[in-house]
C-alpha positions as CSV (number, residue, x, y, z in Angstrom):
1,M,-19.5,8.0,-9.0
2,R,-16.7,7.7,-6.3
3,Q,-16.7,7.8,-2.6
4,A,-13.7,8.7,-0.3
5,F,-12.8,6.0,2.2
6,L,-10.9,6.7,5.5
7,S,-9.8,3.8,7.6
8,K,-10.5,3.9,11.3
9,H,-7.2,2.2,11.9
10,M,-5.0,4.7,10.1
11,L,-3.8,8.2,11.0
12,K,-6.2,10.9,9.9
13,T,-4.5,13.5,7.7
14,D,-5.0,17.1,7.0
15,K,-3.4,16.5,3.5
16,P,-5.6,16.7,0.4
17,Y,-6.1,12.9,-0.1
18,S,-8.1,10.0,1.1
19,H,-6.8,6.6,2.3
20,A,-8.7,5.2,-0.7
21,V,-11.5,5.8,-3.1
22,I,-14.3,3.4,-3.9
23,T,-15.8,3.6,-7.3
24,S,-19.3,2.7,-8.4
25,G,-17.7,-0.2,-10.3
26,R,-16.7,-1.6,-6.9
27,Q,-13.0,-0.8,-7.3
28,L,-10.9,0.3,-4.4
29,W,-8.1,2.6,-5.3
30,V,-5.7,2.8,-2.3
31,S,-3.4,5.8,-1.9
32,G,0.4,5.2,-1.6
33,Q,1.3,3.7,1.8
34,L,4.5,4.6,3.5
35,P,6.2,2.5,6.2
36,V,4.8,4.5,9.1
37,H,3.1,3.5,12.2
38,P,-0.6,3.7,11.4
39,L,-1.6,5.8,14.4
40,S,1.5,7.9,15.1
41,G,2.7,8.5,11.6
42,A,6.3,7.8,12.7
43,L,8.7,5.9,10.3
44,V,9.0,2.4,11.7
45,S,12.7,1.7,10.9
46,D,15.6,2.7,8.8
47,Q,15.9,-1.0,7.6
48,F,14.3,-1.9,4.2
49,E,12.6,-5.1,5.2
50,A,10.9,-3.6,8.2
51,Q,9.8,-0.7,6.1
52,A,8.4,-3.0,3.4
53,V,6.5,-5.1,5.9
54,Q,4.9,-1.9,7.4
55,A,4.0,-0.4,4.0
56,F,2.2,-3.7,3.0
57,E,0.6,-4.0,6.4
58,N,-0.8,-0.4,6.0
59,L,-2.1,-1.3,2.6
60,K,-3.7,-4.5,4.0
61,T,-5.3,-2.6,6.8
62,I,-7.0,-0.1,4.5
63,V,-8.1,-2.9,2.1
64,E,-9.6,-4.9,4.9
65,D,-11.3,-1.9,6.5
66,A,-13.0,-1.2,3.2
67,G,-14.3,-4.8,3.1
68,G,-11.7,-6.2,0.7
69,R,-8.9,-8.7,0.7
70,L,-5.4,-8.5,-0.8
71,D,-6.2,-11.5,-3.0
72,Q,-8.6,-9.2,-4.9
73,A,-5.8,-6.9,-6.0
74,V,-5.7,-6.4,-9.7
75,K,-2.8,-3.9,-9.8
76,V,0.0,-3.1,-7.3
77,Q,2.5,-0.3,-7.7
78,V,5.7,-0.3,-5.7
79,Y,8.1,2.6,-5.5
80,L,11.7,1.9,-4.3
81,K,14.2,4.5,-3.3
82,H,17.0,2.0,-4.3
83,N,16.8,-0.6,-7.1
84,S,19.1,-2.7,-5.0
85,D,16.1,-3.5,-2.7
86,F,14.2,-5.2,-5.5
87,E,14.9,-8.8,-4.4
88,A,14.2,-8.0,-0.8
89,M,10.9,-6.4,-1.8
90,N,10.0,-9.5,-3.8
91,R,10.5,-11.7,-0.7
92,V,8.2,-9.4,1.4
93,Y,5.7,-9.1,-1.5
94,R,5.2,-12.9,-1.6
95,R,4.0,-12.8,2.0
96,Y,1.1,-10.7,0.9
97,F,0.3,-11.8,-2.6
98,Q,0.2,-15.3,-4.1
99,E,-0.6,-16.7,-7.6
100,P,-2.3,-15.5,-9.6
101,F,-0.3,-12.4,-8.8
102,P,-1.8,-9.0,-9.6
103,A,-0.4,-6.9,-12.3
104,R,2.5,-4.9,-10.9
105,T,4.8,-2.0,-11.6
106,T,8.0,-1.5,-9.6
107,I,10.0,1.7,-10.2
108,Q,12.8,3.5,-8.6
109,S,11.6,6.8,-7.2
110,D,13.1,9.8,-5.4
111,L,11.2,9.0,-2.2
112,R,11.8,11.8,0.4
113,L,10.8,10.0,3.6
114,S,11.2,6.3,3.2
115,L,12.7,3.4,1.2
116,I,9.4,2.1,-0.1
117,E,5.9,3.2,-0.9
118,V,3.1,1.0,-2.2
119,D,-0.4,1.5,-3.6
120,A,-3.0,-0.9,-5.2
121,V,-6.3,-1.3,-7.0
122,I,-8.6,-3.9,-5.5
123,A,-11.7,-5.4,-7.3
124,L,-14.2,-5.7,-4.5
125,D,-16.8,-8.5,-4.6
């Protein structure tokens, strides 16, 4: 069984996806988060660090609205437009995740709108 989750703090969308899905096994699967203002949907900056912070803040907002915490993350996937932003992403990532770190995949992707996108799987208590 699964239940769609929509955060009250994030822009509602007419696109065919949910902010997250909660499974009967108490896992929260968060959709990819872009570096956009959560209510206007506008890109926050053209600078990588500002974009990374906003993408992780959006992720954190959805997780917390669903009753979870980022320290419950078991898997994080990061998509970078440019591999050259990998170290900068790691610096921002450490603001949100500490040891023991969740499993992570980081790949270069042909992102259309931003320099970063991030999604996660959270094991809810």
